[in-house]
C-alpha positions in Angstrom: 0.0 0.0 0.0 1.0 3.6 -0.5 0.3 6.9 1.0 -1.3 9.2 -1.6 -0.4 12.9 -2.0 -3.2 15.3 -0.8 -4.1 18.2 -3.0 -4.2 21.5 -1.1 -6.2 24.7 -1.7 -6.1 26.5 -4.1 -5.6 23.5 -6.4 -8.5 23.7 -8.9 -9.0 20.0 -9.0 -10.6 20.3 -5.5 -13.5 22.2 -7.2 -14.3 19.5 -9.7 -17.3 17.2 -9.4 -16.6 13.5 -9.2 -17.9 10.7 -11.3 -19.8 7.6 -10.0 -17.9 4.3 -9.6 -19.4 1.7 -11.9 -16.8 -1.1 -12.2 -16.2 -2.7 -8.7 -14.2 -5.6 -10.2 -11.3 -3.5 -11.3 -8.2 -4.5 -9.2 -6.9 -0.9 -9.6 -10.0 0.3 -7.8 -9.4 -2.0 -4.9 -5.7 -1.0 -4.7 -6.7 2.7 -4.8 -9.2 2.1 -1.9 -6.4 0.4 0.1 -4.2 3.4 -0.6 -6.9 5.8 0.4 -7.4 4.0 3.7 -3.6 4.1 4.3 -3.6 7.8 3.6 -6.3 8.4 6.1 -4.5 6.4 8.7 -1.3 8.4 8.5 -2.9 11.9 8.3 -2.5 13.8 11.5 -5.8 13.7 13.4 -7.5 12.4 10.2 -10.9 10.6 10.4 -11.8 10.7 6.8 -10.5 11.4 3.3 -12.2 11.6 -0.1 -10.8 10.4 -3.5 -10.8 13.9 -5.0 -8.4 15.1 -2.4 -5.9 12.8 -4.0 -6.7 14.0 -7.5 -8.9 11.0 -8.4 -12.3 12.3 -9.4 -14.5 9.4 -8.3 -17.2 9.2 -5.7 -15.3 7.4 -2.9 -14.8 8.5 0.7 -13.3 6.6 3.6 -14.1 7.4 7.2 -13.2 6.0 10.6 -14.3 8.0 13.7 -12.6 5.5 16.0 -9.4 7.4 15.0 -10.7 10.7 16.7 -8.9 12.0 19.8 -12.1 11.3 21.7 -13.9 8.7 19.6 -17.7 8.9 19.7 -19.4 6.0 21.4 -21.8 5.7 18.5 -20.1 5.1 15.2 -19.7 2.4 12.5 -15.9 2.1 12.6 -14.0 2.1 9.3 -16.2 2.6 6.3 -15.6 2.7 2.6 -18.5 4.8 1.2 -18.9 4.7 -2.6 -21.5 6.7 -4.6 -23.2 8.0 -1.4 -26.6 9.7 -1.4 -28.1 11.3 1.7 -31.7 10.0 1.9 -32.7 11.9 5.0 -31.3 14.3 7.5 -32.4 16.0 10.7 -31.3 18.7 13.2 -28.6 21.2 12.7 -25.5 22.1 14.7 -22.4 24.2 14.4 -19.0 22.7 15.2 -15.3 23.2 14.3 -13.9 21.4 11.3 -10.5 21.0 9.7 -9.3 19.5 6.5 -6.2 17.9 5.0 -6.7 20.1 1.9 -6.7 23.3 4.0 -4.1 22.3 6.6 -3.6 25.8 8.1 -7.2 26.5 8.9 -10.2 25.3 10.9 -13.7 26.7 10.8 -17.2 26.7 12.3 -19.6 24.8 10.0 -23.3 24.1 10.3 -24.3 20.5 9.4 -27.1 18.1 9.9 -26.9 16.2 13.3 -28.3 13.0 11.9 -28.1 11.6 8.3 -29.3 8.4 6.6 -27.0 7.6 3.8 -27.3 5.1 1.0 -24.0 3.9 -0.5 -22.1 1.0 -2.0 -19.2 -0.7 -0.3 -15.9 -1.5 -2.0 -17.5 -4.6 -3.6 -20.6 -2.8 -4.9 -23.0 -4.1 -2.3 -25.7 -1.6 -1.4 -26.1 -0.3 2.2 -28.2 2.3 4.0 -27.2 3.4 7.5 -27.9 6.2 9.9 -25.1 8.3 11.4 -25.3 10.8 14.2 -23.3 13.7 15.6 -19.6 13.6 14.8 -19.8 10.6 12.4 -22.6 12.4 10.5 -20.5 15.5 10.3 -17.4 13.7 9.0 -19.5 12.0 6.3 -21.0 15.3 5.2 -17.6 16.9 5.1 -16.1 14.2 3.0 -19.2 14.0 0.7 -18.7 17.8 0.0 -15.4 16.9 -1.6 -17.2 14.7 -4.1 -19.1 17.8 -5.3 -16.1 20.2 -5.4 -16.9 21.9 -2.1 -14.6 22.7 0.9 -15.7 23.4 4.4 -14.9 27.1 3.8 -17.8 27.2 1.4 -20.1 26.4 4.3 -19.0 28.9 6.9 -21.2 31.9 7.5 -18.5 34.5 8.0 -14.8 34.2 7.1 -14.0 36.9 9.7 -15.9 35.2 12.6 -15.8 31.5 11.7 -12.5 30.8 10.0 -9.4 30.3 12.2 -5.7 29.9 11.5 -4.4 26.7 13.2 -2.0 27.2 16.0 0.9 24.9 15.2 4.1 25.0 17.3 7.3 23.6 16.0 8.9 20.8 18.2 11.9 23.1 18.8 9.7 25.9 20.1 7.9 23.4 22.4 11.2 22.1 23.7 12.4 25.7 24.4 9.2 26.4 26.3 9.6 23.3 28.4 13.2 24.0 29.4 
């Protein structure tokens, strides 16, 4: 398996709309999915990644909320979600989001609290599941990438809801600890 490069803003490919996956028997697709999972696993604080973030414009996202610093009690573990469609949603909440494609920023984004999503797994089998809270947020964030959207498109005010990440270098942390 390989770790894939992540496209970062302002790369124009991040604004493209992805195509449905139709051939689930392609060994290249299965290898790509494995690589996408590996990419998620090595991303700092990463709980999801979408194929378009790697330059492949197909409707695939992988998520795993068990990787969160404080994993939610209610989640479905690692999921490969292909050709997703939100069938139903309810409730709205604002929370902070980050993104591998915008590594220097986080932002307050309003999303549905509960979603029911229909999708295919890596072998083409149909599923429909309901997700809540953090897991629902992660799925919606990753699905946005399939439609060429970034979390910054969903914030109300760039001035009030967009924040520069506070990243300290290891050398600076060592100096502060001495």
